[in-house]
C-alpha positions as CSV (number, residue, x, y, z in Angstrom):
1,M,17.9,26.7,-26.0
2,R,17.4,23.0,-25.6
3,D,16.5,23.3,-22.0
4,L,13.7,25.8,-23.0
5,E,12.3,23.3,-25.6
6,L,12.4,20.5,-22.8
7,Y,10.5,22.7,-20.4
8,R,7.9,23.6,-23.0
9,S,7.4,20.0,-24.0
10,A,7.2,18.7,-20.4
11,P,3.7,18.2,-18.9
12,R,2.7,20.7,-16.5
13,A,0.7,20.2,-13.3
14,G,-2.3,21.8,-14.8
15,A,-2.2,19.7,-18.0
16,I,-2.0,16.5,-15.7
17,L,-4.9,17.7,-13.5
18,A,-7.0,18.5,-16.7
19,A,-6.3,15.0,-18.0
20,V,-7.3,13.3,-14.8
21,T,-10.5,15.2,-14.6
22,R,-11.5,14.3,-18.1
23,T,-11.1,10.6,-17.6
24,G,-14.9,10.1,-17.1
25,R,-14.3,8.2,-13.7
26,P,-16.0,10.5,-11.1
27,G,-15.9,7.5,-8.6
28,L,-12.2,7.4,-8.9
29,G,-12.0,11.1,-8.1
30,L,-14.1,10.7,-5.0
31,L,-12.0,7.8,-3.9
32,W,-8.9,10.0,-4.3
33,A,-10.5,12.8,-2.5
34,L,-11.4,10.4,0.5
35,A,-7.8,9.1,0.5
36,V,-6.3,12.6,0.5
37,L,-8.8,13.6,3.3
38,L,-8.0,10.7,5.5
39,F,-4.4,10.0,4.8
40,G,-3.3,13.6,4.1
41,V,-5.3,16.1,6.0
42,G,-6.9,14.0,8.6
43,D,-3.8,12.3,9.9
44,L,-1.8,15.5,9.9
45,F,-4.5,17.5,11.7
46,I,-5.0,14.7,14.4
47,T,-1.3,14.3,14.8
48,S,-0.6,18.0,15.2
49,W,-3.4,18.4,17.6
50,A,-2.4,15.4,19.7
51,L,1.3,16.5,19.7
52,G,0.2,20.0,20.9
53,L,-1.6,18.3,23.8
54,G,1.6,16.3,24.9
55,A,1.3,13.2,22.9
56,V,4.4,11.5,21.5
57,E,4.9,10.3,17.9
58,I,5.5,6.5,17.8
59,N,5.8,6.1,14.1
60,P,9.5,5.7,13.5
61,L,9.6,7.4,10.1
62,A,7.4,10.3,11.2
63,N,9.5,10.6,14.4
64,Y,12.7,10.7,12.5
65,L,11.3,13.3,10.1
66,M,10.1,15.4,13.0
67,G,13.5,15.1,14.6
68,L,15.2,16.5,11.5
69,S,12.9,19.5,11.4
70,G,13.0,20.3,15.1
71,G,9.5,18.9,15.9
72,S,7.7,20.2,12.9
73,I,5.2,18.1,11.1
74,W,5.9,19.8,7.7
75,P,8.3,17.2,6.5
76,Q,5.5,14.6,7.1
77,A,3.3,16.8,5.0
78,A,5.8,16.9,2.3
79,L,6.2,13.2,2.3
80,K,2.5,12.7,2.0
81,V,2.4,15.1,-0.8
82,V,5.1,13.2,-2.7
83,V,3.5,9.8,-2.0
84,L,0.0,10.8,-3.1
85,G,1.3,12.9,-5.9
86,G,3.2,10.0,-7.3
87,L,0.5,7.5,-6.8
88,L,-2.4,9.5,-8.3
89,P,-1.1,9.7,-11.8
90,F,0.0,6.1,-11.7
91,S,-3.5,5.1,-10.6
92,Y,-5.1,7.1,-13.3
93,F,-2.9,6.3,-16.3
94,K,-1.2,3.0,-15.6
95,M,-3.7,0.8,-13.5
96,G,-6.6,0.7,-16.0
97,K,-9.7,-0.9,-14.7
98,Y,-8.0,-1.5,-11.3
99,A,-7.2,2.3,-10.8
100,W,-9.7,2.3,-7.8
101,T,-7.5,-0.1,-5.7
102,I,-4.7,2.4,-4.8
103,P,-7.0,5.1,-3.4
104,A,-9.3,2.6,-1.8
105,F,-6.4,0.9,0.0
106,I,-5.0,4.2,1.1
107,A,-8.4,5.4,2.4
108,V,-9.0,2.1,4.3
109,V,-5.6,2.0,5.9
110,A,-5.7,5.6,6.8
111,A,-9.1,5.2,8.4
112,L,-7.9,2.2,10.4
113,L,-4.8,4.2,11.5
114,L,-6.9,7.2,12.6
115,V,-8.9,5.2,15.0
116,P,-6.0,4.9,17.7
117,D,-4.9,8.5,16.9
118,I,-8.5,9.7,17.7
119,A,-8.5,7.5,20.8
120,V,-5.3,9.1,22.0
121,L,-6.6,12.5,21.3
122,A,-9.9,11.8,23.2
123,A,-7.8,10.6,26.2
124,L,-5.8,13.8,26.1
125,L,-8.8,16.1,26.1
């Protein structure tokens, strides 16, 4: 019975998302959308495409995760979900007026890291 009470009192993903969207900081939401687009979707898309054309992953962590899964990029995707899923609530609820720094940093670094990825992809095409 106690487990059921804990489950009911635990925050659910929908409640967290609703709280995040009610914070009144639309610019922060746009920064997070950009960070997810560049770091999450963009990197995985470019990496998957380049690997399909014969490129080799040189990131040691990504290469290790791909080795564990037989060459699949799904462990990388799961790691990105965990990282972004952990940093997003931290940014919204703990960083106060500096909440923008986390998604801005992720977006800038991801954009800078996508440049060589796109260059490799262009060379392979």
